[in-house]
KETOR-820437 format. One record per residue (C-alpha): residue number from 1; residue in one letter; x, y, z. Coordinates in Angstrom, 3 decimals, padded with zeros to 6 digits. Layout:
BEGIN
+-----+---------+----------+----------+----------+
! num ! residuo !       px !       py !       pz !
+-----+---------+----------+----------+----------+
! NUM !       A !        X !        Y !        Z !
...
+-----+---------+----------+----------+----------+
// end
This chain:
BEGIN
+-----+---------+----------+----------+----------+
! num ! residuo !       px !       py !       pz !
+-----+---------+----------+----------+----------+
!   1 !       M ! -000.220 !  000.086 ! -000.095 !
!   2 !       N !  001.637 !  003.401 ! -001.076 !
!   3 !       T ! -001.130 !  006.185 ! -001.519 !
!   4 !       V ! -004.450 !  006.968 !  000.156 !
!   5 !       L ! -006.422 !  009.965 ! -001.644 !
!   6 !       L ! -008.569 !  011.815 !  000.583 !
!   7 !       I ! -011.268 !  013.501 ! -001.099 !
!   8 !       N ! -012.976 !  016.431 !  001.077 !
!   9 !       A ! -016.089 !  017.739 !  000.159 !
!  10 !       S ! -016.896 !  019.375 !  003.209 !
!  11 !       P ! -017.031 !  023.551 !  003.010 !
!  12 !       H ! -016.136 !  023.393 !  006.283 !
!  13 !       G ! -012.713 !  022.212 !  004.959 !
!  14 !       Q ! -010.027 !  020.656 !  007.196 !
!  15 !       V ! -012.389 !  021.265 !  010.552 !
!  16 !       S ! -015.484 !  019.034 !  009.113 !
!  17 !       H ! -015.982 !  015.969 !  011.545 !
!  18 !       A ! -015.881 !  013.545 !  008.691 !
!  19 !       N ! -012.866 !  014.891 !  006.953 !
!  20 !       R ! -011.088 !  014.836 !  010.553 !
!  21 !       L ! -012.173 !  011.364 !  011.160 !
!  22 !       A ! -011.224 !  010.519 !  007.721 !
!  23 !       L ! -007.401 !  011.739 !  008.857 !
!  24 !       E ! -007.737 !  009.382 !  011.694 !
!  25 !       L ! -007.684 !  006.740 !  009.607 !
!  26 !       V ! -004.758 !  007.786 !  007.465 !
!  27 !       A ! -002.914 !  008.267 !  010.920 !
!  28 !       C ! -004.098 !  004.516 !  011.793 !
!  29 !       L ! -002.719 !  003.398 !  008.164 !
!  30 !       R !  000.648 !  004.671 !  008.806 !
!  31 !       H !  001.044 !  002.466 !  011.852 !
!  32 !       R !  001.438 ! -000.635 !  009.442 !
!  33 !       H !  003.015 !  001.326 !  006.201 !
!  34 !       P !  005.036 !  004.145 !  007.412 !
!  35 !       G !  005.736 !  005.335 !  003.859 !
!  36 !       L !  001.899 !  005.370 !  002.837 !
!  37 !       E !  001.435 !  009.142 !  000.992 !
!  38 !       L ! -001.454 !  011.213 !  001.269 !
!  39 !       V ! -003.325 !  012.767 ! -001.571 !
!  40 !       E ! -005.410 !  015.527 ! -000.374 !
!  41 !       R ! -008.138 !  017.015 ! -003.014 !
!  42 !       D ! -010.032 !  019.893 ! -001.070 !
!  43 !       L ! -012.673 !  020.665 ! -002.932 !
!  44 !       G ! -014.277 !  023.329 ! -000.842 !
!  45 !       T ! -011.577 !  025.362 ! -000.119 !
!  46 !       D ! -009.987 !  024.482 ! -003.969 !
!  47 !       P ! -013.200 !  024.062 ! -005.702 !
!  48 !       L ! -012.794 !  023.059 ! -009.099 !
!  49 !       P ! -013.914 !  025.132 ! -012.492 !
!  50 !       P ! -017.390 !  024.066 ! -013.681 !
!  51 !       L ! -017.535 !  022.209 ! -016.996 !
!  52 !       N ! -017.651 !  024.214 ! -019.681 !
!  53 !       M ! -018.005 !  024.082 ! -023.829 !
!  54 !       D ! -014.800 !  022.544 ! -024.501 !
!  55 !       Y ! -015.127 !  019.741 ! -021.988 !
!  56 !       A ! -018.450 !  019.120 ! -023.220 !
!  57 !       R ! -017.224 !  019.177 ! -027.447 !
!  58 !       A ! -014.230 !  017.175 ! -026.087 !
!  59 !       L ! -016.670 !  014.153 ! -024.678 !
!  60 !       T ! -018.607 !  013.812 ! -028.042 !
!  61 !       T ! -015.558 !  013.824 ! -030.628 !
!  62 !       A ! -012.583 !  012.132 ! -030.915 !
!  63 !       T ! -010.469 !  014.195 ! -028.624 !
!  64 !       P ! -007.001 !  013.154 ! -027.651 !
!  65 !       F ! -006.942 !  012.363 ! -023.778 !
!  66 !       D ! -004.042 !  014.905 ! -023.920 !
!  67 !       S ! -005.779 !  017.896 ! -024.716 !
!  68 !       P ! -005.851 !  020.778 ! -022.945 !
!  69 !       A ! -009.600 !  020.618 ! -022.691 !
!  70 !       F ! -009.282 !  017.438 ! -020.932 !
!  71 !       E ! -006.674 !  018.896 ! -018.251 !
!  72 !       V ! -008.745 !  018.986 ! -014.821 !
!  73 !       S ! -010.374 !  015.790 ! -015.830 !
!  74 !       E ! -007.053 !  013.477 ! -016.133 !
!  75 !       A ! -005.925 !  015.598 ! -013.621 !
!  76 !       L ! -007.910 !  014.272 ! -010.699 !
!  77 !       I ! -008.611 !  010.935 ! -012.829 !
!  78 !       G ! -004.396 !  010.307 ! -012.320 !
!  79 !       E ! -004.953 !  011.035 ! -008.487 !
!  80 !       L ! -007.258 !  008.076 ! -008.067 !
!  81 !       E ! -005.813 !  005.708 ! -010.665 !
!  82 !       H ! -002.806 !  006.015 ! -008.495 !
!  83 !       S ! -003.925 !  005.495 ! -005.189 !
!  84 !       D ! -004.517 !  002.370 ! -003.058 !
!  85 !       I ! -007.417 !  003.223 ! -001.358 !
!  86 !       L ! -010.023 !  005.866 ! -001.814 !
!  87 !       L ! -011.799 !  007.855 !  001.115 !
!  88 !       I ! -014.513 !  010.674 !  000.351 !
!  89 !       A ! -015.355 !  012.555 !  003.226 !
!  90 !       T ! -018.668 !  014.336 !  002.299 !
!  91 !       P ! -021.501 !  016.213 !  003.775 !
!  92 !       M ! -025.285 !  015.323 !  002.718 !
!  93 !       H ! -026.740 !  018.155 !  001.423 !
!  94 !       N ! -031.005 !  018.388 !  000.608 !
!  95 !       F ! -030.843 !  014.850 !  000.535 !
!  96 !       S ! -028.006 !  014.182 ! -001.651 !
!  97 !       L ! -023.960 !  014.970 ! -002.845 !
!  98 !       P ! -022.856 !  018.175 ! -002.246 !
!  99 !       A ! -022.271 !  020.316 ! -006.018 !
! 100 !       A ! -018.377 !  020.130 ! -005.133 !
! 101 !       L ! -018.317 !  016.461 ! -005.136 !
! 102 !       K ! -021.107 !  016.275 ! -008.058 !
! 103 !       L ! -018.544 !  018.119 ! -009.890 !
! 104 !       W ! -015.894 !  015.453 ! -009.170 !
! 105 !       I ! -017.686 !  013.022 ! -010.497 !
! 106 !       D ! -018.578 !  014.642 ! -013.716 !
! 107 !       Y ! -014.841 !  014.905 ! -014.219 !
! 108 !       V ! -013.770 !  011.662 ! -013.325 !
! 109 !       L ! -016.765 !  009.300 ! -014.328 !
! 110 !       R ! -015.633 !  009.534 ! -018.398 !
! 111 !       I ! -016.462 !  007.574 ! -021.588 !
! 112 !       H ! -013.366 !  005.993 ! -023.152 !
! 113 !       R ! -011.434 !  006.414 ! -020.129 !
! 114 !       T ! -012.831 !  005.404 ! -017.357 !
! 115 !       F ! -016.166 !  003.526 ! -018.452 !
! 116 !       S ! -016.553 !  002.169 ! -021.382 !
! 117 !       S ! -020.181 !  002.013 ! -023.210 !
! 118 !       S ! -022.013 ! -000.757 ! -025.045 !
! 119 !       P ! -025.602 ! -002.155 ! -026.383 !
! 120 !       E ! -024.673 ! -004.315 ! -022.781 !
! 121 !       G ! -024.438 ! -001.324 ! -020.729 !
! 122 !       K ! -021.512 !  000.473 ! -019.303 !
! 123 !       A ! -018.160 ! -000.903 ! -017.714 !
! 124 !       G ! -016.051 !  000.449 ! -015.517 !
! 125 !       L ! -012.170 !  000.805 ! -016.748 !
! 126 !       L ! -010.612 !  001.445 ! -013.696 !
! 127 !       N ! -009.422 ! -001.320 ! -011.053 !
! 128 !       D ! -011.245 ! -001.779 ! -008.074 !
! 129 !       R ! -009.728 ! -000.581 ! -004.380 !
! 130 !       P ! -010.917 ! -000.140 ! -001.005 !
! 131 !       V ! -013.730 !  003.030 ! -000.689 !
! 132 !       Y ! -014.886 !  004.607 !  002.166 !
! 133 !       V ! -017.015 !  006.973 !  002.087 !
! 134 !       L ! -017.930 !  009.060 !  005.299 !
! 135 !       V ! -020.908 !  010.949 !  005.683 !
! 136 !       G ! -021.775 !  013.929 !  007.656 !
! 137 !       S ! -025.604 !  015.133 !  007.956 !
! 138 !       G ! -027.323 !  017.150 !  010.703 !
! 139 !       G ! -030.372 !  015.316 !  010.551 !
! 140 !       F ! -030.968 !  011.386 !  010.475 !
! 141 !       H ! -031.735 !  009.297 !  007.099 !
! 142 !       R ! -031.218 !  006.218 !  008.526 !
! 143 !       G ! -032.183 !  004.322 !  011.365 !
! 144 !       E ! -035.386 !  004.688 !  013.819 !
! 145 !       R ! -034.472 !  008.515 !  013.612 !
! 146 !       A ! -035.096 !  009.133 !  010.159 !
! 147 !       R ! -036.566 !  011.702 !  008.806 !
! 148 !       Q ! -035.346 !  012.502 !  005.680 !
! 149 !       P ! -034.457 !  010.415 !  002.410 !
! 150 !       D ! -031.088 !  009.207 !  001.471 !
! 151 !       F ! -030.386 !  009.460 ! -002.400 !
! 152 !       L ! -026.241 !  010.130 ! -001.502 !
! 153 !       T ! -025.927 !  006.619 ! -000.669 !
! 154 !       S ! -027.324 !  004.785 ! -004.058 !
! 155 !       Y ! -026.158 !  007.550 ! -006.339 !
! 156 !       L ! -022.679 !  007.362 ! -004.826 !
! 157 !       R ! -022.649 !  004.242 ! -004.953 !
! 158 !       H ! -023.635 !  003.648 ! -008.993 !
! 159 !       A ! -021.331 !  006.084 ! -009.929 !
! 160 !       L ! -018.403 !  004.427 ! -007.912 !
! 161 !       N ! -019.352 !  001.240 ! -009.738 !
! 162 !       T ! -019.835 !  002.678 ! -013.265 !
! 163 !       V ! -015.492 !  003.377 ! -013.284 !
! 164 !       G ! -015.294 ! -000.116 ! -011.692 !
! 165 !       L ! -015.204 !  000.760 ! -007.874 !
! 166 !       F ! -017.025 ! -001.881 ! -006.043 !
! 167 !       N ! -015.252 ! -002.567 ! -002.639 !
! 168 !       L ! -017.863 !  000.319 ! -001.328 !
! 169 !       H ! -018.434 !  001.030 !  002.800 !
! 170 !       F ! -020.401 !  004.004 !  003.880 !
! 171 !       T ! -020.157 !  005.100 !  007.191 !
! 172 !       Y ! -023.186 !  008.082 !  008.775 !
! 173 !       L ! -022.317 !  010.468 !  010.850 !
! 174 !       Q ! -025.891 !  011.692 !  011.911 !
! 175 !       G ! -027.024 !  014.649 !  014.144 !
! 176 !       L ! -023.959 !  016.449 !  013.805 !
! 177 !       V ! -026.370 !  019.991 !  014.380 !
! 178 !       R ! -027.573 !  018.648 !  017.757 !
! 179 !       G ! -024.597 !  019.858 !  020.210 !
! 180 !       E ! -021.096 !  018.700 !  021.207 !
! 181 !       E ! -022.291 !  015.555 !  023.290 !
! 182 !       A ! -024.362 !  014.786 !  019.736 !
! 183 !       V ! -021.415 !  014.881 !  017.624 !
! 184 !       R ! -019.138 !  013.030 !  020.165 !
! 185 !       A ! -021.055 !  010.179 !  020.099 !
! 186 !       T ! -022.002 !  009.918 !  016.784 !
! 187 !       V ! -018.285 !  009.975 !  015.594 !
! 188 !       E ! -017.320 !  007.569 !  018.370 !
! 189 !       D ! -019.762 !  005.178 !  017.555 !
! 190 !       S ! -018.258 !  005.736 !  013.497 !
! 191 !       R ! -014.895 !  005.515 !  014.829 !
! 192 !       N ! -015.884 !  001.834 !  016.702 !
! 193 !       R ! -017.300 !  000.671 !  013.531 !
! 194 !       L ! -014.640 !  001.820 !  011.229 !
! 195 !       S ! -012.236 ! -000.204 !  013.724 !
! 196 !       L ! -013.941 ! -003.676 !  012.772 !
! 197 !       E ! -013.457 ! -003.047 !  009.353 !
! 198 !       P ! -010.355 ! -005.494 !  008.455 !
! 199 !       L ! -008.459 ! -002.736 !  006.869 !
! 200 !       F ! -008.355 ! -001.145 !  010.205 !
! 201 !       D ! -008.638 ! -004.282 !  012.524 !
! 202 !       N ! -005.561 ! -003.991 !  015.558 !
! 203 !       L ! -004.417 ! -000.757 !  014.426 !
! 204 !       V ! -003.582 !  002.011 !  016.585 !
! 205 !       C ! -004.515 !  005.638 !  016.162 !
! 206 !       A ! -001.582 !  008.269 !  017.178 !
+-----+---------+----------+----------+----------+
// end
C-alpha cells in the first residue's frame, strides 16, 4: 500500500467532522505503512472549475486524452488511478451529495477513459480498490430517527460502480447539529464501526 486519496467535499474544509475522522484513518494506516503517501483534494477550499463548452465538445468528439480540454479531468483521474485507497468525506446536502462532489464525479466519470459503453451497458475501466465514504449530516436519514430520504448513497454507489469501484464502505455521522455531546457520540460510534473493518483491524491510532 503506497497512496491514499482523500476527497473532502465539505465547505467546512479541514474542520469537517468527516474529514477529521478520515485523517484519523490515515494516521492508523501509517502505523502499518509508515511510508504511506496522502493526496488530499479539498473541493471546498480549492473548488474545481465548472464544466465548459470545450469539455462538452471534447466528450462527444474524437479528442486525444492529452487535449487541454481534458486537463482537469486527467489530473483527477490520475490521482484516483494512483491511489490504493479512496477516502471520501462529504456532507449530505438536500438529501444528496453536495455540488462540489458532483462536479468531481462529472470530471472522473468519463466515457472511453474510466468506463466503456456498449449495447449491454456501461463497464468500468479502473482497477477496484477499497473506498470508504464518510457522510456527515445535521439530521437523520438512517435508523429509527430517520425523517428524510437518502439519495446520496445509491447515487454515489452507482457512479463509483460505473468506473469499476465496487469495494465500497459507507459510514454515517448523523445529528451533527444537535450539540457537542451528539457530535462526540456519533463520531465515536463511527470510529468504533470502522475499527471492525479488516483494513483498520488491530491498528493503533496516533
